[in-house]
C-alpha positions in Angstrom: 161.5 50.1 61.7 159.7 50.1 58.5 160.1 53.2 56.2 156.9 54.8 54.7 156.9 54.4 50.8 155.0 57.4 49.2 154.4 58.1 45.8 153.1 60.7 43.1 149.8 60.6 40.9 150.8 60.2 37.4 147.8 59.1 35.5 144.1 58.6 36.0 141.7 56.7 33.9 138.4 56.1 35.3 139.1 54.4 39.0 142.4 53.2 37.6 145.6 55.3 38.7 149.2 54.9 37.9 151.5 56.0 40.8 155.2 56.7 40.6 156.5 54.9 43.8 159.9 56.3 45.8 159.8 52.6 47.7 158.8 48.8 48.0 155.2 48.3 47.3 153.2 44.9 47.0 150.3 43.6 44.8 147.1 43.8 47.2 148.7 46.5 49.7 146.3 49.4 50.4 147.3 53.0 49.6 145.6 56.4 50.5 145.4 59.0 47.6 145.5 62.8 48.9 143.0 64.8 47.5 143.0 68.0 49.6 141.7 66.9 53.5 140.1 63.8 52.0 142.2 60.3 51.6 140.9 57.9 49.0 141.5 54.4 49.7 142.8 51.9 47.0 144.5 48.8 46.3 147.7 48.1 44.3 146.8 45.7 41.3 149.7 45.7 39.3 153.8 46.7 40.3 156.1 47.4 37.6 159.5 48.9 38.6 159.1 52.4 39.8 155.0 52.1 38.9 152.1 50.8 40.4 149.0 50.9 39.2 145.9 51.2 42.0 141.9 50.3 41.9 140.5 53.7 43.6 137.5 52.3 45.8 135.6 55.6 45.6 135.1 58.2 43.0 138.0 60.0 41.3 136.4 63.1 40.3 138.6 65.9 40.9 141.6 64.0 41.4 144.9 65.0 39.8 148.5 64.5 40.3 149.0 64.4 43.6 150.8 62.8 46.8 150.0 58.9 47.9 151.0 57.1 51.1 151.1 53.4 51.3 150.1 51.2 54.4 152.2 47.9 53.9 148.8 46.3 54.8 146.2 44.3 52.4 142.3 44.3 52.9 142.0 41.3 54.4 144.4 42.6 57.3 142.8 46.1 57.6 139.1 44.5 58.2 139.8 41.4 60.3 140.4 44.4 63.2 
């Protein structure tokens, strides 16, 4: 059984978001940053200890410290379905 990795947004610079994670994540993994009822899709581009940096594919306007969930999938996996 695979556990759900989650995290918290700790910093935002334009479309680059720094996330403190509570479990395993991998480079190129897709995550969703929760902004109210909206989920912003992002791709992990760097992992360093308990921190991951993710590039958000949508506008980060209004984004603040909040929840993140990880899919344990990469873009090719998501779009090959």
